[in-house]
C-alpha positions in Angstrom: -2.9 -87.4 95.4 -4.9 -85.1 93.2 -7.7 -82.9 94.6 -10.5 -82.7 92.0 -12.2 -79.3 92.8 -12.7 -76.0 91.1 -11.4 -74.2 94.1 -8.0 -75.6 93.3 -7.7 -74.0 90.0 -7.6 -70.7 91.8 -5.8 -71.7 95.0 -3.4 -74.4 94.1 -2.5 -77.0 96.9 1.1 -77.9 97.8 0.2 -80.7 100.5 -2.8 -82.5 98.8 -3.1 -85.1 101.6 -3.8 -82.3 104.2 -7.0 -80.4 105.1 -7.4 -77.2 103.0 -8.6 -74.2 104.9 -9.9 -71.1 103.0 -10.2 -68.2 105.5 -9.2 -64.6 106.8 -8.8 -63.8 110.5 -12.1 -62.4 110.9 -14.2 -63.3 114.0 -15.7 -66.1 112.1 -12.5 -67.2 110.2 -10.3 -67.4 113.4 -12.5 -70.1 114.8 -11.4 -72.7 112.3 -7.9 -71.5 112.7 -7.8 -71.9 116.3 -9.6 -75.2 116.3 -7.1 -76.5 113.9 -4.2 -75.4 116.0 -5.8 -76.8 119.0 -6.5 -80.3 117.4 -2.9 -80.5 115.9 -4.4 -81.6 112.6 -2.3 -81.2 109.4 -3.8 -78.5 107.3 -2.7 -75.9 104.6 -4.2 -72.6 104.9 -5.2 -70.4 101.7 -6.0 -66.4 102.4 -9.2 -65.3 100.8 -9.0 -61.5 100.5 -12.7 -60.6 101.1 -11.9 -57.0 100.5 -10.9 -58.0 97.0 -14.2 -59.8 96.8 -12.3 -63.2 96.1 -15.0 -64.9 98.1 -17.2 -64.3 95.3 -14.7 -65.9 92.7 -16.3 -68.6 90.8 -14.0 -71.0 92.2 -14.5 -70.0 95.8 -18.3 -70.2 95.0 -18.1 -73.8 93.9 -16.8 -74.3 97.2 -19.1 -72.2 99.3 -22.1 -70.9 97.3 -22.8 -68.7 100.1 -19.7 -66.5 99.3 -18.3 -66.3 102.9 -15.3 -67.7 104.7 -14.4 -69.8 106.3 -14.6 -73.1 104.3 -12.6 -76.4 104.3 -12.0 -79.0 102.0 -10.8 -82.1 103.4 -9.5 -85.0 101.3 -9.9 -87.5 104.0 -13.5 -86.9 104.9 -16.1 -89.3 106.4 -15.5 -92.9 105.2 -12.3 -91.5 103.4 -14.3 -89.6 101.1 -13.7 -85.9 100.3 -15.8 -83.2 102.0 -16.2 -79.7 101.2 -17.6 -77.9 104.0 -18.8 -74.2 104.8 -20.3 -72.4 107.9 -18.1 -72.0 110.8 -20.0 -73.7 113.4 -20.4 -76.7 111.0 -16.9 -77.0 110.6 -16.2 -76.9 114.4 -18.5 -79.4 114.9 -17.1 -81.7 112.2 -13.5 -81.0 113.4 -14.7 -82.1 116.8 -16.2 -85.1 115.7 -13.3 -85.9 113.5 -10.6 -85.7 116.1 -12.8 -86.5 119.1 -11.6 -83.4 120.8 -13.5 -80.4 122.5 -16.8 -81.9 122.4 -18.0 -84.5 124.9 -19.1 -87.9 124.2 -21.8 -87.6 126.8 -24.9 -86.8 125.0 -26.3 -84.6 127.5 -23.1 -82.6 127.5 -22.6 -82.7 124.0 -26.1 -81.3 123.3 -25.5 -78.6 125.8 -22.3 -77.6 124.2 -24.1 -77.5 120.7 -26.5 -75.1 122.5 -24.1 -72.7 123.3 -22.4 -73.1 119.8 -25.6 -72.1 118.3 -26.3 -69.2 120.8 -23.0 -67.7 119.4 -24.0 -68.2 115.9 -27.6 -66.8 116.2 -27.0 -64.3 118.7 -23.4 -63.0 119.5 -21.9 -63.2 115.9 -24.8 -61.2 114.2 -25.2 -58.7 117.0 -21.5 -58.0 117.7 -21.1 -57.5 114.0 -23.5 -54.9 113.9 -21.9 -53.2 116.5 -18.8 -53.1 114.6 -20.8 -51.7 111.5 -22.4 -49.0 113.3 -19.6 -47.9 115.8 -16.3 -48.4 113.6 -17.6 -48.8 109.8 -19.7 -47.1 107.3 -22.7 -47.0 109.9 -20.7 -44.5 112.2 -21.4 -41.8 110.0 -25.3 -42.2 110.6 -26.5 -39.1 112.2 -29.1 -41.3 114.0 -27.7 -43.5 116.7 -30.6 -45.4 117.3 -29.7 -48.5 115.5 -26.1 -48.6 116.9 -27.6 -48.2 120.4 -30.1 -51.0 119.7 -27.2 -53.4 118.8 -25.1 -52.3 121.6 -28.0 -52.9 124.2 -28.5 -56.4 122.8 -24.6 -56.9 122.6 -24.5 -56.2 126.5 -27.4 -58.2 127.2 -25.7 -61.2 125.6 -22.5 -60.5 127.4 -24.5 -60.3 130.9 -25.8 -63.9 129.6 -22.1 -65.1 129.0 -21.1 -63.5 132.3 -23.7 -65.3 134.3 -22.8 -68.7 132.6 -18.9 -68.3 133.5 -19.7 -67.4 136.9 -17.8 -70.3 138.9 -16.6 -71.8 135.7 -13.2 -71.6 133.7 -15.1 -72.4 130.4 -18.3 -72.1 129.1 -18.9 -75.9 129.8 -17.1 -75.8 133.2 -13.8 -77.2 133.5 -13.4 -78.5 129.9 -12.6 -76.2 127.3 -14.8 -76.8 124.0 -16.0 -75.5 120.5 -18.4 -73.4 122.5 -15.5 -71.4 123.9 -13.6 -71.5 120.5 -16.5 -70.2 118.8 -16.7 -67.0 121.1 -13.2 -66.0 121.7 -12.7 -64.2 118.4 -16.0 -62.4 118.7 -15.4 -61.1 122.3 -11.9 -60.1 121.4 -13.1 -58.3 118.4 -15.7 -56.4 120.0 -13.6 -54.6 122.4 -10.4 -54.5 120.3 -10.9 -54.0 116.5 -14.7 -52.8 116.9 -13.6 -50.3 119.8 -16.8 -50.9 121.5 -15.6 -51.7 125.0 -17.0 -48.6 126.6 -20.2 -48.6 124.5 -21.1 -51.9 125.8 -19.8 -51.5 129.4 -17.4 -54.4 129.0 -15.7 -53.8 132.2 -18.6 -54.9 134.4 -18.5 -58.4 132.9 -15.7 -59.7 135.1 -16.3 -63.4 134.5 -16.1 -62.8 130.8 -12.9 -60.8 131.1 -11.2 -63.4 133.1 -12.4 -66.1 130.5 -11.0 -64.1 127.7 -8.0 -63.8 129.3 -7.7 -67.5 129.6 -8.5 -68.2 126.3 -6.0 -65.6 124.6 -3.3 -67.2 127.1 -3.7 -70.3 125.0 -0.6 -70.8 122.6 -2.9 -72.5 120.1 -5.3 -69.6 120.3 -2.6 -67.1 119.5 -1.5 -69.3 116.7 -5.0 -69.6 115.4 -5.6 -65.9 115.3 -2.8 -65.4 112.9 -3.9 -68.2 110.4 -4.2 -66.5 107.0 -3.3 -63.3 108.4 -0.6 -62.6 105.6 
């Protein structure tokens, strides 16, 4: 099998029959690594060094014109035709449908799961990311702390929403672990770890979120998925 896409001129393939992952272990990037490990799909990972601006290499932009990780190329896409796909939420949904795993076949439960996936994409990701910028990275030097506090307050509110949802539930959707959980684990882990914002957002009061995070991080596939493209 020969994969005919410009991405492979820059990142050659060893296993052309496998799904190709282009990523880095950021909170968005680990979503797909975790999902692939959870589903046991055969895949080949390619590390995209965003600090070296590799996500804006013309070959990568041919795969994802938005210049962000993660992205995939599935040589065995729908109807057996190749599919290139970007946006982590879209990839999670695609892989769930492809494998029949981590999303319910029941329409009502399916859409409720998608509701929480969209909530992560539209709220948790952007807000937690801004906390990271203002609390740890370049924004930390800003004398005016109002931007940091604004995003920290909104992130705490979102954690409160998640905490209430998880009261009496093991996972976001109840007894069944799903793409809603997979989408959130890396972000919550990063907020209190890499972004060093545990105290800033008052994380310890969200006891249901903490228990859920511990359950998620204890999954072997999650631990493996967090390391995909790490080196």
